[in-house]
N, C-alpha and C positions, 0 to 999 in steps of 0.2 A: 482597570481599563474600562472605559464606557462602551456601551453597545455599538455605537457608530464606528469606533475604532476597531472593535472586534470583527464587525461585519466586513469592513474594508480589508483587514488583515486576513480574514478567511478567504475573501475573494482573491487576494494576492497569492495565497498558498494554493488555491485551486488552479490559478493560472500557472504558477510554477510547476505544479504537478503535471499539468497538460503539456507544458514545454518539455519536461523530462520524458513524458510518455511519447510525445512526437519524436524527440531525438532517438528514443529507443526503437521506434517503429522503423527507423532508417537503418538499423543494424540487423542484418539477416542472421538468424540462428537456425542452422539446419538440423538440429537434433530432433525437433518435433514442431509441426506446424503450430504457430501461435506461441511457441516457447519464448519467453522473455526473461530478462534479468529482474525487472520490476523496479526500475529506477524511481518511479513516482512514489514507491513505498517509502523512500527517504523522507518525503514530505509528511507522510502519515505518521511515521515514528516521531519526527520532530514535533508535530502537532499534538501528539498524545502527551508528551512531556510539557509543552509550552501552553497549550490551550485546553488540555484535558481530553479525556477519552470521548465524551459525547461530541464535542466540536470536531475532533479528529474523524469520527465516524461520519459526520455530516460532510466534511471536506472530502474524505475518501470516496464517499458515495457519489457526490456531485461530480467529482473529477472523473470517476470511473464511467459514469453515465455520459458525460460530455466527451470524454476521450474515446469511448466506444463508438459514439455517434460520429465523431469527426474522423477517426482513424481506422475504425474497424467495421463500421456499418451497423445497421439496426439489429441484425442477428447477433452481434457481439454484445449487445447491451445486457441481457440477462447474465451472461457469463461474467462480465466485468463487475456488474453491480452486486451480484450475490457473493462473488469472491471478495470484493472490497468490504462489504458489510460483515461477513464472517471473520475475515482476517483482522480488520481494524477493531472489531469487538473483542476478539480474543487477545489482541495485543494490549488493548486498554485494560482488560480484566487482569492480565498478567502484571501490569504496572501497579494498578490500584490495589489489588488483593494480595500480591505476593511480595513485590519489591525485591525479589531474589534474582531477577534476570537482568542482564545487560541489554542495551539496545541491539546488540548482535543476536543474542538468544531470542529476544522478542521478535526480531525481524525474520529469523529462520522459521519460528513457529507461525508467524503471520503468512509467510510465503507458502509454506506447506498447506496451511488452512485455506488460503486463496485457491490453490490448485485443487484441493478437495472440493471446495464449493463449485468450481468449474466442472469437475467430474460429475457432481450431483446434478447440475443443470443439464449436462450432456445426456446423462442417463434418463432424466425426465423428458428431455426434448426428443430423443430418439427411441424412447421406450425400450431400452435395452440395458442389461447389466453388463454386457460384454465390454463396454467402454472402460470398465474398471481395470482392464489389462494395461491401460496407459498410466495408472496411478503410480506404480513403482518408478517409472521414468520421470513423472512429474514431481515425485517426492525428491528425487536426486536433484533435479533442476531447481526445485524450491529451496533445498538446503544450500546449494551453491549460490543462487541468486540472493537468497536471504542473507547469507554471510556477507556478500559484496555490499548490498545496500545497508546492512547493519553497521559495517565498518564505516561507510560513508556517513551515516547518521550519527554515529558515535563521535567521529572527528568534528562534525559540524556542531553538535551539542557541546563538546568540550570547548570549542572556540567561542560559542555564544556565552558560555558561563564566564569566560575570561574578558568579556567586553566591559569597558568602564561603565559604571552605574548609569551615567546620563544617556547611554545608548541602549539600555535594557528596557525597551518599551513593552516587552512581552510579559513582564512580571507584574 
């Protein structure tokens, strides 16, 4: 695939991630303020497989920055961006170095890592280690959200592999 097509495709995936993030912002989850399923993570997982880890990290980071700016406010940017960079980096590493995990396992690890990144930013922002008490709840939410998004990504990837060759522009 030439560079122009790749840039356009990356832009489309960023937009798709933003649409999923916006849709998710309309769903209230009362367990914890800011708690979300992580639907835009579906796009990240698919991109790791289709465009490679580095492109997926770029897409996830840009989507997190724009999404936080549009739907969360300026103060949400460090939380989103750090979480996106850590989680997409770990997921990319898991695929490239191990090849032992399914998209579901990768998604769960990515979701938990995203939440860990957010806790780290919160501790640095508020200069307090007490925020770590939220970590067990965030881990449970991360596992549940990661499982849901991983199943979605797995189903989409299976469908994409079954497309006729003339429609596989991503390979």
